[in-house]
N, C-alpha and C positions, 0 to 999 in steps of 0.2 A: 238766376237761372231764365236761361232763355225758351220762347214759347218751343221750338223746336224741340228743346230738349227732353221739358215738362213733355210735351206731346209723346214724346220716344219713350219714357221713363212711366208715365201712365200706361200706356200701352204692353210695356212689358210686364206691369205686377198684374194689369187685367188678364192679361195670356196668362198668366202664373197662377190665379185666382180659377181659369176658368179649367186648368188641367195639362193646356198648351205645355208647361215648360213642369210636368209633375214630377219629374225626372229630380230635378233641380230642388223641389219641395223635399223630396224622397229622401235627398242629402244635405238635408240642414242650411239649404240656398247659402253654399261654400264654391266659392269659384276657386280653382286649385291653379297655382298659376309656379311654373320653375323658370328660375331666373338665375343667373351669373351675381357674382360678388360687387358688379358696378351698376346694374339695372334695379337689384331687390330694392335697397334704398329707395330709389326713385319711385319704386310701383307701392312701396310699404307708406310712402305719404299720401298718394290716393286713398288708401285703406279707408280713412273715417267718413271720408266724405262719400265715399259707392256704399257704405254700412246704411249712412244715415239718408242716402237718397233712395237708394234701389232695395236697402235690406239685405243686400248680398256683403257675405264675408269673403275678405279677398285672404287667400292662404299661401303667401309667399313662401316658396322652397328653395332654397338656395343651394346651387349646385354648380360644379365647375363647368366653364362652359362647353368643354368634351365630352363631360359626363353627361348633360341635357340629351346630346343627340346618342349616345350608347345608351340611354336609360327607356327611353321612349318607347321601342318596339319591343324591348321586354317587359317593361311595366303595364304600358298601355292596355296591351290584349287582357290581362289578368283584373284591370280595373283598377289598378296602382296608379298609374299617370296622371299626366295634366290635362286639365282641359285646354288651357294655354303653354306653350313654351318660347323662348325666347332662342334663336339660332341663325346659324347663317344660309345664306340663298345659295351654297351649293351645296348644302343640302335638300335641298327640295325631289330633286330628281329621285333620288334613292326612298325619300318619303313616299312619292307619290306611288312609284312601281309598288311598295312595297303597302300601302294603301292607311299608311300614318297621319295622314295631314289631310284636312278638308279644305276646301275651297273657300275663300271670302268674295263676298259680292259686296261693292262699293258702288256709290251714287256717282254720278258724273263730275257734281261738282266736288263729292269729297275727292275722286282720284285727280283734280286739278290743282290739289293744296299739296300734293306731292312731285318731288322731281319725276320726271318721267323716267329716270334712269331707275329710280326706287322700283317702280313698277315693274318695268324689264326683269329686273334682275329676280322678281320672286313671279314671275308668271311664266308657266310651264309650257311643253309644246302641245298641251291637249288643249290651248287656251283659256286657261285658268290662272284665276289668282292665287297665290297660295299662304302669302305672306302681308304683313302691316309694315312697310320697312321703318326703320327709324336712321338707321345708321350707313352710308357709303365712305370707303377707303380704297386706297391703293398705296403702291410704295414710292419712293422719289428720289430723287438722287443730292443727297446732302455731301457737301464741302467746307472746309474751314478755308474761309477768305481770307487769308492772310497767308496758307501757302498755296491758295489756288485762286486768284483774284477772279477770275473772269471763266465764265464757265463753258466747259468744253462744249464742242457743238457735236461730236462724234465720237466713237470709242476709240479708233484709232487717234484722235487727240488724247484720250484720256491717258494713254499707253506712252504716248510721246510727254507726256507731262510729266507721267509716274516716272520714266525713263530719267528725265531732267532732275526730279528731284532727289532721285538715287545719287544720280552722277554728283549733286553738289552737296550733298550731305543733310539736306536740309529737313528730311523726314525718311524716314525708314520705307514707306509704302504711298504711291499714291493712290492707288487704289487697290482694296481688297475686297471680296464677299465671301459667305459662306458659301461651300464650293457644291454641297449637296442640296442647297435650297431652291427646288426649281420655280416655287414660288416670286421668293427677291430677282431671281438671275432672270424671269423671262424676259423684262424687257430688254437683255443683251439677244437672246433668242429674236426677238420680231423686230426689233434694230436693222439685223441682218438680213428680215426678210423669211426669218424660220415663223414657224405655228404649230399648233397641237392638233387641233380641228379645226376642218375649216367650215363652212356654213353655206346652206342653201339658199336658194332667191328670196325666201322668205323671212331670211335671216336667220333661221335653226340651225342648232351646231350639227355634224353630218360628222359620227363616228366611222364612218366608213372613208373619210378623209383625214389622212393621219399625217401631217407634216413635220412632226418631230426631225427627222432626218431628212429634209428637203435642202434641196439648193442652199436655202436661208438659211438652215437650222445645221446643217455642216458647215457653212462659212463661220457662224457664232462659234462652233466646235473648235475650228480652227484656228479662231482668235483668241478664246479661252486658252487654248494648247500651249500657243507661244508666249501668254505671258506666262504661265508656270513654267512654263521649259525654259525661259529668261531669266528667272527668278524676279520677274518684274510684281507679280502672285508668286502667293505662298498655299498649300491646301490647308485642311484642317482648322479653319477661321471659323469661331462663333461669334455670337452677337456679343458677349462679355468681352473677348479679346479685339474687336473691331470698335467696341467705345471704350474699350482702355488706351488701345493706341491712338484712337481718336483725341481722347482728354490727354496724352501725353504728346499732344503736337507731332507725333509720329506717323498718323494718316491722314491725307489729304481729301480724300474723297470715299465715298460708301453708299448703298443702297438701305434705305430704311423705311419703317411706317409710321402711320401717325401715332399707335399704340404706344412710341416712345418718345413722346414730345416731351413729356417730364424728364426725361435720360437727356434726352438733346440738350433740356436748357440747363440740367444738373450737369454737363460737361465745362462750362464757362467759356467755351470755344465761341470766336465769332463766327458765324457760320451760314450759309445762305440754303434753302429747300428748292428744287427747284426739276424743272420735267429730265427723264432720262436721255441721254443722248441719241444720236441717230448714226449711221454710217454712210462714210464717205464710200465705199464700196456697192454697198447695195442703195445707195442714193436716195437714202429716209433721212428724214428733218429729225425724228424723235422715237425714240426706244418707246413700244409699248407695254406698262406692265398688264398686270389684269388687275382689275379693279374689282372689290369685292362688296356686297352689302351683306346688311344684320336685322332683323326685323323679328315680328311676332306671328307666331301660326298656333294655328288652332288644333289639337289633338282629333284625329280621326274615331280614337276610339272613347272620345270623351260622350256624355250623356246631356252636355249643357253648351252643345256647340252655338245654339240660339244665344244663349246670353252671353258665351264669347265672345261673339261676336260683337252685339249690342255695346258691351264695355270695349272693347278695342276700337270700335268707332266711335263711341260717345266721350269717351275717356282718353284714352291712348293717343287717336287721333285728332290731337289738339294743338295749338302752339307754344301752349304753357309748359306740358309736357315734355314736347319734344325738345323743347329749350332747356328743359330740366336735364333729361336724358344729355344731348350734345354736351354741356357745360360737364357732366360726370365723365365723359369720356367721350371728347374731340375727336371723333375720327372723320367729323364730316355728316351735316344731316343731311336725311332725304326728304325734309318738310321744306319744302319753298319759302317761308318766311322765316325761318329762324337765323339768327343774326349770327353768324361765323367770328365775324369781326371781333369778337372779345376773344377769341383766341388765334390770333395772326399766325403760325404756326399750323393751325389746322386747316385754314384758308390755304394758306403757300401749298400744303396736300394736295388739297382738292384741284389746285390752278393745274399742278404737275400732272394731274389724272386726266387734262382736257385738251382736245386739240383745235385745229383752226374747224375742222366738221363735225366736231361733239365732241363726247365722254369718251376714252377708252373702252376697248370691250369689254364684258364682264367675264370672268371665270368660268368655263361651262359649268349648268347647273346640270348634267345629265348625268347618270350613272356611269359611264366610260370612263369620265374625267379620275374616278379610285384607280383605274388602271395606269397612271400616268406619274404619280407620283414617285413610286418605287425604281422606277425602269429608269425615268427621267433624271432623276438623283442620283441612282446610281452610277448613269452614263456621264453627269458631270465629273463625279468625286472620280471617278477612272482617268477621264481626260484631267484632271487637277493631279493624280499621282504619276503620270507620264504615260497614261496608256496611249494607242493611239484614236485620234477626236472620229473619223470615219467608222471604221469599227465598232468603236463603244455609241456613235448614237444610232448608227444601222441597225444594232444588236437591239438597242432600248426599243426603238420603232417596232422591230419583229415582235420583242415580248407585249407592247403595247398593243399591237392588232391581234395576236393569239388570245391574249386575254380578253379582249373585245368580243371575240369570237366565242367566249366561252360564258357570257354573261347572259343569265337566262338559261343557259341551257342544262339537264337533266346531269350532265357529267358532273364528276363530283371529284377534283383534285387537290388533296388536302396536304398542306404542307407546313412543316415547322417551322416557324420564322423568328427568330432572335439573338440573341449574343452567343446563341451555341453554334449557330450555321458554318462559320470560319472551322471551329473548331473539330466541325463534322465534315468537313471537307468541300463548303461553297466558297467561292471568293470572295467572299464577302456576309455579313451578316444583316440580318434585317429585310432578306431578300427574298420574297412570296413568288418569285421565277426559279428558283433555285431548286431543281428536278432533285438534287442529291439529298435533300431531305422530305423528299414523297412521301408520304404515310403510307403503308400498303393495304387493299380494301380487303377484310376480313369477314367481309360478310354480315349484314343484318344491321349495317350503319355505321360498323365500328372499324376504324383503321389505327396502324399502329408504325411504329420508327424507331427504329432504336440503334443506337451510338456510342460509340466509345469516348466519353471526352475526359480531359486530363482537370485536376483539382483548380477551382475555381468558383466563382460566383455568376451565375446567370441568368438571363430574362428570356420568357419563349411567350408566345400564344399561338395559334395557327390561322391561316389563311388558306382562302376557296380558288382553284380557278387561276394560280399564278397572279393575283392583283389583291390590292388591299379592301375593293369594293366590297369584299365580306369577309370579316375579318371576328374572330373568338376569342375572348381571353379568359380573366379569371370569372369565374364562374360561370363559365359559356355565356356572359354577354356579349352582344355585338359590341364590336369597339371596343371592347371593355379591356381592363388594364392587365398589364403584363402578369405573368406568372413567375415567382421566383425560385432560383434552382441552385443550392448551396453543395458544392461536392469536398470533402476534404482530403481527398484521392482520386486517382483515374479510377472513374466508374463506368460501367456501361447501365446506360440507361433507356431506359422504354417510355417511349410517349404513348399514350393513347388517347382516341378521340372519338368521342359517341354524337352521329350527327343528327340522334332525335333528338339530344336534350343541347347537343352543344360545347359539354363538357369536356374540357382536355386534361388529363391529368400526367405523373410521370411515377415510374417505379417507386421513385427515391423519397416521394414527399408522400406517397400513397394515393 
């Protein structure tokens, strides 16, 4: 053990004896960590070492990645949450605004061990750091090198290659994407000069500057519209269809992320992972995808915050641990000295997310980002279905701006969202901005909505103020699971939401 670690551990033990960490002693010297199934085994390997050196038990609770986010604000305030949790950097804004995570203090020497991009991702506008980053990720452009030997420089060239592959009968499609996936398609938007939020002089995201329907955003929408209108691309394609077509040699190019490295290997197709194309019209050399980061955060509800920070800085922020996390899930490391060359595909994804001037921008970690997904995804889906691209993107921007204006306001607009919406009269399902399924305020925090629905199986939840930034599902959980509804015949159903408990029910399930 190094002298530094010995001194730190002795200091912690002394503090515990003096009562500084009396709350930890009262709880039996346990640190509870919420982790997903990939990171939990790596953490468990530390358990015996931590217990022998600190006398602290690690209680590693395995949860689904999305469940970690939704459960914190429910379990934390009543003392049933974690001390430490794993999460994505874009959760930070909402967590900070809700007082759910605590800032972390790192020495200058330790900060230097991390890639600056990782520290940037978990830093918030208040100037504090809210996470110990371990992973960095971004999507990249994947192509079958037998069908497409040279990487296209622009999206205009992507269309030309696609048309040629179809004309020759070489492959069904040159390029396809999941039309409703804003994250995967954002590199097309930026290649044509579009953006979601602008940034101020200090680099902070500016939710007052929405660029979804900017000149560049509209240009991207029109490019997509032309691809779909001419049959070069087709709608309603998900990841399973993309990979199957690619594996069958019927798809030349698509966009995906490092979480599918093993699936790419399993295709057996000769491929290359590279940067997203730019645009000849916009004069860009590269489309910039969102960059994401994952890390360890400390719950603000924890009574063991000091011990949690020491555990993270002494055990997690080490080369051995960071190497193990990377190899368990090779999405790119936030730790400078991790050897990424052991997974060449991960290295290729990371390099695809770099430009001559540095890394691509991170996905905004501000609460306003929650207003983008539904509106932006719906706009892209409408374009894929043949709707006017200008009108679709302009309407989406209006929805985003209106939803941002309602963030943090006392106004409560409750909308039933789910697969019931089209049947109830909305243009589509899962749209928090559809006022057709908006609930009526009955007073005392009770809201209701009634619709006659045909026989079938449905899922639903509620969203607040026309965005996904605040939503409640089963058992009133924030960002919780969908509620199921099965109707054997056409039925009038009344949905009831209690804003005091966040519980939503229906007249069929009771």
